[in-house]
C-alpha positions as CSV (number, residue, x, y, z in Angstrom):
1,M,-10.4,17.1,-44.1
2,R,-11.5,13.5,-43.7
3,H,-7.9,12.3,-43.6
4,T,-7.0,14.9,-41.0
5,A,-10.0,13.9,-38.8
6,G,-9.0,10.2,-39.1
7,L,-5.4,11.0,-38.2
8,L,-6.4,12.9,-35.1
9,L,-8.8,10.1,-34.1
10,A,-6.0,7.5,-34.5
11,V,-3.6,9.7,-32.4
12,M,-6.2,10.0,-29.6
13,L,-7.0,6.3,-29.6
14,A,-3.3,5.5,-29.6
15,G,-2.8,7.9,-26.7
16,A,-5.6,6.3,-24.8
17,G,-4.2,2.8,-25.4
18,L,-0.8,3.9,-24.3
19,S,-2.3,5.4,-21.1
20,A,-4.2,2.2,-20.4
21,R,-1.1,0.1,-20.9
22,A,1.1,2.5,-18.9
23,A,-1.2,2.6,-15.8
24,P,-0.2,-0.9,-14.5
25,N,3.4,-0.3,-15.5
26,D,3.4,3.0,-13.5
27,L,1.9,1.3,-10.5
28,A,4.4,-1.5,-10.6
29,G,7.2,1.1,-11.0
30,R,6.1,3.1,-8.0
31,Q,5.9,0.0,-5.9
32,S,9.4,-1.0,-7.0
33,D,10.7,2.5,-6.3
34,A,9.1,2.4,-2.8
35,E,10.7,-0.9,-2.0
36,R,14.1,0.4,-3.2
37,Q,13.7,3.5,-1.1
38,Q,12.7,1.4,1.9
39,A,15.8,-0.8,1.5
40,A,18.0,2.2,1.0
41,L,16.6,3.8,4.2
42,R,17.3,0.6,6.2
43,D,20.9,0.5,4.9
44,R,21.4,4.1,6.0
45,I,19.9,3.4,9.5
46,E,22.1,0.3,9.8
47,N,25.2,2.3,9.0
48,L,24.0,5.0,11.4
49,Q,23.6,2.4,14.1
50,K,27.2,1.2,13.5
51,D,28.5,4.7,13.9
52,I,26.5,5.1,17.1
53,D,27.9,1.8,18.5
54,G,31.4,2.9,17.5
55,R,31.1,6.2,19.3
56,E,29.6,4.6,22.4
57,A,32.1,1.7,22.6
58,A,34.7,3.9,24.4
59,R,32.4,4.4,27.4
60,K,30.7,1.4,29.0
61,E,27.7,1.7,31.2
62,A,26.1,-0.9,33.4
63,A,22.9,-0.8,31.4
64,D,24.8,-1.9,28.3
65,A,24.9,-5.4,29.7
66,L,21.1,-5.4,29.3
67,K,21.2,-4.5,25.6
68,Q,21.4,-8.0,24.2
69,S,18.7,-9.5,26.4
70,E,16.3,-6.5,26.0
71,S,16.9,-6.4,22.2
72,S,16.3,-10.2,22.1
73,I,13.1,-9.8,24.1
74,S,11.9,-7.1,21.6
75,R,12.7,-9.3,18.6
76,I,11.0,-12.4,20.0
77,N,7.9,-10.5,20.9
78,L,7.8,-9.0,17.4
79,R,8.2,-12.5,15.9
80,L,5.5,-13.9,18.2
81,R,3.2,-11.1,17.0
82,E,3.9,-12.0,13.4
83,L,3.4,-15.7,14.1
84,G,0.1,-14.9,15.8
85,E,-1.1,-12.9,12.8
86,A,0.1,-15.7,10.5
87,N,-1.7,-18.2,12.6
88,R,-4.9,-16.2,12.5
89,Q,-4.7,-15.8,8.8
90,A,-4.0,-19.5,8.3
91,Q,-6.9,-20.4,10.5
92,A,-9.3,-18.1,8.6
93,D,-8.1,-19.5,5.3
94,L,-8.5,-23.0,6.6
95,A,-12.1,-22.3,7.8
96,S,-12.9,-20.8,4.4
97,L,-11.4,-23.9,2.6
98,E,-13.3,-26.3,4.9
99,K,-16.5,-24.3,4.1
100,Q,-15.8,-24.6,0.4
101,I,-15.0,-28.3,0.8
102,G,-18.4,-28.9,2.4
103,A,-20.2,-27.0,-0.3
104,Q,-18.2,-28.9,-3.0
105,E,-19.1,-32.3,-1.3
106,A,-22.8,-31.3,-1.4
107,V,-22.5,-30.5,-5.1
108,L,-20.7,-33.7,-5.7
109,A,-23.4,-35.7,-3.9
110,K,-26.0,-33.9,-6.0
111,R,-24.2,-34.7,-9.2
112,R,-23.9,-38.4,-8.3
113,T,-27.6,-38.6,-7.4
114,E,-28.6,-37.0,-10.7
115,L,-26.4,-39.4,-12.7
116,A,-27.7,-42.4,-10.7
117,D,-31.3,-41.3,-11.4
118,Q,-30.6,-41.0,-15.1
119,L,-29.0,-44.5,-15.3
120,R,-31.8,-46.0,-13.2
121,T,-34.6,-44.5,-15.3
122,Q,-33.0,-45.7,-18.6
123,Y,-32.5,-49.1,-17.2
124,T,-36.1,-49.5,-15.9
125,S,-37.6,-48.2,-19.1
126,G,-35.6,-50.7,-21.1
127,V,-35.0,-48.1,-23.8
128,S,-31.6,-48.4,-25.6
129,P,-30.4,-47.9,-29.2
130,W,-30.3,-51.6,-29.8
131,T,-33.8,-52.3,-28.5
132,A,-35.1,-49.4,-30.6
133,L,-33.4,-50.8,-33.8
134,L,-34.8,-54.3,-33.2
135,S,-38.3,-53.2,-32.2
136,G,-39.6,-53.1,-35.9
137,D,-41.4,-49.9,-35.2
138,D,-42.3,-47.3,-37.8
139,P,-39.0,-45.7,-39.1
140,Q,-40.2,-42.2,-38.3
141,V,-41.0,-43.2,-34.7
142,L,-37.7,-45.1,-34.6
143,G,-35.8,-42.1,-35.8
144,R,-37.5,-39.9,-33.2
145,N,-36.7,-42.3,-30.4
146,L,-33.1,-42.5,-31.5
147,G,-32.9,-38.7,-31.4
148,Y,-34.3,-38.7,-27.9
149,L,-31.7,-41.3,-26.9
150,D,-29.0,-39.2,-28.3
151,Y,-30.1,-36.3,-26.1
152,V,-30.1,-38.5,-23.1
153,S,-26.6,-39.8,-23.9
154,Q,-25.3,-36.3,-24.2
155,A,-26.9,-35.3,-20.9
156,R,-25.4,-38.3,-19.2
157,A,-21.9,-37.5,-20.7
158,N,-22.2,-33.9,-19.5
159,A,-23.2,-35.1,-16.0
160,V,-20.1,-37.5,-16.0
161,Q,-17.8,-34.6,-17.0
162,A,-19.3,-32.3,-14.4
163,L,-18.9,-35.0,-11.8
164,R,-15.3,-35.5,-12.7
165,A,-14.6,-31.7,-12.6
166,D,-16.3,-31.5,-9.1
167,I,-14.1,-34.4,-7.9
168,E,-10.9,-32.6,-9.1
169,R,-12.0,-29.3,-7.5
170,L,-12.7,-31.1,-4.2
171,A,-9.2,-32.7,-4.4
172,A,-7.6,-29.4,-5.0
173,L,-9.4,-27.8,-2.1
174,Q,-8.4,-30.7,0.2
175,A,-4.8,-30.3,-0.9
176,R,-4.8,-26.6,-0.1
177,A,-6.4,-27.3,3.2
178,D,-3.8,-29.9,4.0
179,A,-1.1,-27.4,3.1
180,R,-2.6,-24.8,5.4
181,R,-2.8,-27.3,8.2
182,G,0.9,-28.0,7.7
183,E,1.7,-24.3,7.9
184,I,-0.4,-23.9,11.1
185,E,1.5,-26.8,12.7
186,K,4.8,-25.1,11.8
187,V,3.7,-21.8,13.1
188,V,2.5,-23.4,16.4
189,A,5.9,-25.2,16.8
190,E,7.8,-22.0,16.1
191,T,5.6,-20.1,18.5
192,S,6.3,-22.6,21.2
193,E,10.1,-22.3,20.5
194,Q,9.9,-18.5,20.6
195,K,8.0,-18.4,23.8
196,T,10.6,-20.7,25.4
197,A,13.3,-18.4,24.2
198,L,11.4,-15.4,25.5
199,V,11.1,-16.9,29.0
200,G,14.9,-17.6,28.9
201,Q,15.7,-14.0,27.9
202,Q,13.4,-12.6,30.6
203,K,15.1,-14.7,33.2
204,E,18.5,-13.6,31.9
205,R,17.5,-9.9,32.0
206,A,16.1,-10.3,35.5
207,T,19.4,-11.9,36.7
208,L,21.5,-9.1,35.0
209,L,19.2,-6.4,36.4
210,A,19.7,-7.8,39.9
211,Q,23.4,-7.9,39.5
212,L,23.7,-4.4,38.0
213,E,21.1,-2.7,40.2
214,G,23.7,-1.0,42.3
215,Q,25.8,0.2,39.4
216,I,22.7,1.4,37.5
217,A,21.5,3.4,40.5
218,A,24.9,5.0,41.0
219,Q,25.2,6.0,37.3
220,R,21.6,7.3,37.4
221,A,22.6,9.6,40.2
222,E,25.3,11.2,38.1
223,A,24.4,14.8,37.3
224,N,25.8,14.7,33.8
225,K,24.2,11.4,32.7
226,L,21.0,12.9,31.6
227,G,22.9,15.5,29.6
228,R,24.8,12.8,27.9
229,D,21.6,10.9,27.1
230,D,20.0,14.1,25.7
231,Q,23.1,14.8,23.5
232,R,23.0,11.2,22.3
233,L,19.4,11.4,21.3
234,S,19.9,14.8,19.7
235,R,22.9,13.5,17.7
236,L,20.8,10.5,16.6
237,I,17.9,12.8,15.5
238,T,20.3,15.1,13.6
239,D,21.7,12.1,11.8
240,L,18.2,10.8,11.1
241,D,17.2,14.2,9.7
242,A,20.2,14.2,7.4
243,A,19.5,10.6,6.3
244,I,15.8,11.5,5.7
245,T,16.6,14.6,3.8
246,K,19.1,12.8,1.6
247,Q,16.5,10.0,1.0
248,I,13.8,12.6,0.1
249,E,16.2,14.4,-2.3
250,E,17.2,11.1,-4.0
251,A,13.5,10.1,-4.2
252,R,12.7,13.5,-5.7
253,K,15.5,13.3,-8.3
254,A,14.5,9.7,-9.1
255,E,10.8,10.8,-9.5
256,E,11.8,13.8,-11.7
257,A,14.0,11.6,-13.9
258,R,11.2,9.0,-14.1
259,R,8.7,11.7,-15.0
260,K,10.9,13.2,-17.7
261,A,11.6,9.8,-19.1
262,E,7.9,9.0,-19.1
263,E,7.0,12.3,-20.8
264,A,9.7,11.7,-23.4
265,R,8.3,8.2,-24.0
266,R,4.8,9.4,-24.3
267,V,5.8,12.2,-26.8
268,E,7.8,9.7,-28.8
269,E,5.0,7.1,-28.9
270,A,2.5,9.9,-29.8
271,R,4.8,11.0,-32.6
272,R,5.1,7.4,-33.9
273,A,1.4,6.9,-33.7
274,A,0.8,10.2,-35.7
275,E,3.3,9.0,-38.3
276,D,1.7,5.6,-38.5
277,A,-1.8,7.2,-38.9
278,K,-0.4,9.5,-41.6
279,K,1.0,6.6,-43.4
280,R,-2.2,4.7,-43.2
281,A,-4.1,7.7,-44.5
282,E,-1.7,8.1,-47.4
283,A,-2.0,4.4,-48.2
284,Q,-5.8,4.7,-48.1
285,R,-5.7,7.7,-50.4
286,R,-3.5,5.8,-52.9
287,A,-5.8,2.8,-52.7
288,D,-8.8,5.0,-53.4
289,E,-7.1,6.5,-56.5
290,A,-6.1,3.0,-57.7
291,R,-9.7,1.8,-57.2
292,K,-11.1,4.8,-59.2
293,K,-8.6,4.3,-62.0
294,A,-9.4,0.6,-62.2
295,E,-13.1,1.5,-62.3
296,A,-12.5,3.9,-65.2
297,D,-10.4,1.3,-67.1
298,R,-13.2,-1.3,-66.6
299,K,-15.8,1.2,-68.0
300,L,-13.6,2.0,-71.1
301,A,-13.1,-1.8,-71.7
302,A,-16.9,-2.3,-71.3
303,D,-17.6,0.5,-73.9
304,A,-15.2,-1.0,-76.4
305,A,-16.7,-4.5,-76.0
306,A,-20.1,-3.0,-76.5
307,R,-19.0,-1.3,-79.7
308,R,-17.4,-4.6,-81.0
309,D,-20.7,-6.4,-80.3
310,R,-22.7,-3.9,-82.3
311,D,-20.2,-4.0,-85.2
312,S,-20.5,-7.8,-85.2
313,R,-24.3,-7.7,-85.1
314,D,-24.3,-5.2,-88.1
315,A,-21.9,-7.5,-90.1
316,Q,-24.1,-10.5,-89.5
317,E,-27.3,-8.6,-90.5
318,A,-25.6,-7.4,-93.7
319,A,-24.5,-10.9,-94.5
320,Q,-28.0,-12.2,-94.1
321,A,-29.4,-9.4,-96.3
322,R,-26.9,-10.2,-99.0
323,E,-27.7,-13.9,-98.8
324,Q,-31.4,-13.1,-99.2
325,V,-30.7,-10.9,-102.3
326,E,-28.7,-13.7,-103.8
327,T,-31.4,-16.3,-103.1
328,A,-34.1,-14.0,-104.6
329,S,-32.0,-13.5,-107.8
330,R,-31.5,-17.3,-108.2
331,Q,-35.2,-17.9,-107.8
332,N,-35.9,-15.3,-110.6
333,R,-33.6,-17.5,-112.9
334,G,-31.4,-14.7,-113.9
335,P,-29.4,-11.9,-112.7
336,V,-31.2,-8.8,-111.5
337,A,-30.3,-5.8,-113.5
338,V,-29.3,-3.1,-111.2
339,A,-28.8,0.3,-112.8
340,D,-27.7,2.0,-109.6
341,P,-25.9,-0.3,-107.1
342,D,-26.4,2.3,-104.4
343,A,-30.2,2.5,-105.1
344,A,-30.5,-1.3,-104.7
345,G,-28.8,-1.1,-101.4
346,L,-25.6,-2.7,-102.7
347,R,-22.1,-1.3,-101.9
348,P,-19.1,-1.7,-104.2
349,A,-16.2,-4.1,-103.7
350,E,-15.4,-4.8,-100.0
351,Q,-18.7,-3.3,-98.7
352,R,-21.0,-5.4,-101.0
353,H,-24.1,-6.0,-98.9
354,T,-27.6,-4.7,-98.7
355,R,-28.3,-2.5,-95.7
356,L,-31.7,-3.4,-94.2
357,T,-31.3,-1.9,-90.8
358,D,-32.1,1.7,-89.8
359,P,-29.2,4.0,-90.5
360,A,-29.8,5.5,-87.1
361,D,-28.6,2.2,-85.5
362,T,-25.2,2.5,-87.1
363,P,-22.7,3.9,-84.7
364,P,-20.9,7.1,-85.9
365,P,-17.7,6.3,-87.8
366,S,-15.6,7.7,-85.0
367,T,-16.7,7.9,-81.4
368,K,-14.7,10.0,-79.0
369,P,-13.9,7.9,-75.9
370,A,-15.4,9.2,-72.8
371,D,-13.1,11.4,-70.8
372,S,-11.4,9.4,-68.1
373,P,-12.2,10.7,-64.7
374,K,-9.7,13.1,-63.3
375,K,-7.3,11.7,-60.8
376,A,-8.4,12.7,-57.3
377,E,-6.1,15.4,-56.1
378,P,-4.6,14.5,-52.8
379,A,-6.4,16.3,-50.1
380,E,-4.0,18.7,-48.4
381,P,-4.2,17.6,-44.7
382,E,-5.1,20.5,-42.6
383,T,-2.4,21.5,-40.2
384,T,-4.6,21.6,-37.2
385,P,-2.3,22.4,-34.3
386,T,-2.6,19.4,-31.9
387,R,-1.3,20.3,-28.5
388,T,0.6,17.4,-26.9
389,A,-1.2,16.6,-23.7
390,S,0.9,17.7,-20.8
391,A,2.3,15.0,-18.7
392,Q,-0.2,13.7,-16.3
393,Q,0.6,14.7,-12.8
394,T,2.2,11.5,-11.5
395,T,2.2,10.7,-7.9
396,R,5.2,12.4,-6.4
397,A,7.5,10.5,-4.2
398,V,5.8,11.0,-0.8
399,P,8.3,12.1,1.8
400,L,9.1,9.6,4.5
401,G,6.1,9.8,6.8
402,G,3.7,10.6,4.0
403,G,3.3,14.3,4.8
404,N,2.7,16.1,8.1
405,G,-0.1,14.3,9.9
406,L,0.5,16.1,13.2
407,K,-2.3,18.3,14.5
408,H,-3.4,19.7,17.8
409,G,-5.5,17.4,19.9
410,L,-3.6,14.2,19.2
411,A,-4.5,11.1,21.1
412,M,-2.1,10.1,23.8
413,P,0.3,7.3,22.8
414,V,-0.6,5.5,26.1
415,R,-3.0,6.3,28.9
416,G,-1.1,6.8,32.2
417,Q,0.2,9.3,34.8
418,V,2.1,12.1,33.2
419,Q,5.5,12.7,34.9
420,G,7.4,15.9,34.3
421,R,6.6,19.0,32.3
422,F,8.4,20.2,29.2
423,G,11.2,22.7,30.0
424,V,11.0,22.1,33.8
425,D,14.1,20.9,35.7
426,R,14.3,17.2,36.4
427,P,15.0,16.1,40.0
428,D,17.9,14.0,38.8
429,G,19.4,16.8,36.7
430,G,18.8,18.3,33.3
431,V,15.4,19.5,32.0
432,W,12.4,17.7,30.6
433,R,12.4,17.6,26.8
434,G,9.4,15.3,26.7
435,V,7.1,13.5,29.0
436,V,7.1,10.1,30.7
437,L,3.7,8.3,30.8
438,R,3.7,5.8,33.5
439,A,1.8,2.6,32.5
440,P,2.1,-1.2,33.2
441,E,4.5,-3.3,31.1
442,G,3.0,-4.7,28.0
443,T,0.6,-1.8,27.5
444,P,0.2,-1.1,23.7
445,V,1.9,2.1,22.5
446,K,0.0,3.9,19.8
447,V,1.5,6.1,17.2
448,V,0.0,9.6,17.4
449,A,-0.2,10.3,13.6
450,P,0.5,8.8,10.2
451,G,4.2,8.4,9.3
452,T,7.1,6.1,8.5
453,V,9.3,4.3,11.0
454,V,12.9,5.6,10.6
455,Y,14.5,4.1,13.7
456,A,13.7,0.9,15.7
457,E,16.7,-0.2,17.8
458,W,18.1,-0.2,21.3
459,L,19.9,3.0,22.3
460,R,21.9,3.6,25.5
461,G,19.8,5.6,28.0
462,F,16.5,5.0,26.2
463,G,16.3,1.2,25.8
464,N,14.2,0.0,22.9
465,L,13.6,3.2,21.0
466,I,11.3,3.8,18.0
467,I,11.2,7.0,16.0
468,V,8.5,7.9,13.5
469,D,8.9,10.5,10.7
470,H,5.7,12.5,10.0
471,G,7.1,14.7,7.2
472,Q,8.0,18.3,7.1
473,Q,10.8,17.5,9.6
474,Y,8.5,16.4,12.4
475,L,9.5,13.4,14.4
476,T,7.9,11.6,17.4
477,V,10.1,9.6,19.8
478,Y,9.0,6.6,21.9
479,A,11.5,5.2,24.4
480,Y,11.8,2.7,27.3
481,N,9.7,0.1,25.3
482,Q,9.6,-3.5,26.2
483,S,9.2,-4.6,22.6
484,L,9.3,-2.8,19.2
485,L,6.6,-4.1,16.9
486,K,7.5,-2.2,13.7
487,R,10.6,-2.2,11.5
488,V,12.5,0.6,9.8
489,G,10.6,1.6,6.6
490,D,7.2,0.5,7.8
491,S,4.3,2.9,7.1
492,V,2.0,3.5,10.0
493,T,-1.3,5.3,10.5
494,G,-2.5,7.1,13.5
495,G,-3.5,4.7,16.3
496,D,-1.4,1.8,15.1
497,T,0.3,-0.2,17.8
498,I,4.1,0.2,17.3
499,A,5.5,-1.0,20.6
500,T,4.6,-2.1,24.2
501,V,5.4,-0.2,27.4
502,G,8.5,-1.4,29.3
503,A,11.4,-0.4,31.5
504,T,14.4,-0.9,29.2
505,G,17.6,1.1,29.1
506,G,18.2,0.9,32.9
507,Q,14.8,2.2,34.0
508,V,13.3,1.3,37.4
509,E,9.6,1.8,36.7
510,S,7.8,0.9,33.5
511,G,6.5,3.7,31.3
512,L,6.8,5.4,27.9
513,Y,9.1,8.3,27.3
514,F,7.6,10.5,24.5
515,E,9.0,13.4,22.6
516,I,8.1,15.5,19.6
517,R,10.9,17.0,17.6
518,H,10.8,19.6,14.8
519,R,13.9,20.2,12.7
520,G,15.9,18.4,15.5
521,A,14.7,20.6,18.3
522,P,12.3,19.3,21.0
523,V,8.8,20.9,21.2
524,D,6.3,20.9,24.0
525,P,4.1,17.7,23.6
526,A,1.4,19.4,25.7
527,Q,0.7,21.7,22.7
528,W,-0.1,18.7,20.5
529,L,-1.6,16.1,22.8
530,A,-5.2,16.1,24.0
531,Q,-5.3,16.6,27.7
């Protein structure tokens, strides 16, 4: 029973240790899987964009000439945003480092003052090992003074070491601060270059827009243009749904395979731990048996030695008695007549000695050795059914978008005048599948719910377009943007800025085109957005 309890305890401890070791590995594995999924999604979107460009290459529109400049403006603004964030982080780090440097300099000054005070005090007192030895004082007083001087020397050595360590820390902080200043200078230089490039791209776009204004107006007046744009967006969303579904299925299969492999690994490690515990228990049992046998052998050897000691003492006593008898007979100047040798205490031949000790002290002629202890029977381990702990519920691969975060009463992506109503005919042809929110250029565009960016590229008819997946086949569409501030695969939470309002894709007025799609079909945004 004791061995079984020990075995179960060893298994539980081994399982706990395995779980503790597996936790960091699981976290690193999930992060690696998420990065691979994000890279795979970006590859799929890039291939999808190539297909779109191939399909659209046959028909050219005037707004296509704006694609390069509008895409460049978007990329430059994203880079400027990243540089600004990097600059703010570097400035914060530099401020923290300078604060640490100031504190370290204060500590260093304190250390120097303490060391100087120690040296000054010892110098003014005139106490040193040599003066103490040459003073001729009492040896006890001299020894005590030397002991005090030893403490002082140790304190001074510690102060010197602490001072040296503080100097090294200060040098390291200053080196880090210098490196941060260098990074800030590089960021500032690149920011200046990017701003110059942005100004150039904006001038180029303005020039192209002026040249193409007539053609764009004519194409906008075509009755079937909006239909082509809607079909283009619908095809894109259908392709995105297929890519997302495939990504989710691959992630699910990968997670299932990982879970099964993890479960098999845990079972195998638990089995090995149980076997090791069983082997240790068996080895302990054998060691106990060997120890008991050794104790029994030592006891038998001790009994035999005791018997030999008693026999030796009896022989010595008998020899002394015989010697006394012989001495007494010599003193009587003649042999002692003994009628009965046994009556005189004499034994014939080889046992010829007088017994003076108590017969009760003589050990019995034959002593039966004590029974050796029985060998301990190996305890039969109880077959307590130990149920293998079911695999811990691992975090399932979250669908792109992290689950459906859409709910009624969502905040508007931008504040502005609402143009059009879902399902109503548009003045220039077609019907409204979403809403246009008129707002000034550069206004931040907020994502309405948590999700994952699945498209961030320029698309004919919609300009700089960003699409966010919210899970359960819900997508939100944000078009006409001046700049896209997120990349494919980025996770976003409700209220994050993902773009800025613009008039790209051949639009005349700035604003945001917003749609909600479910399973590829547009739904009325008014049912979801707070009015």
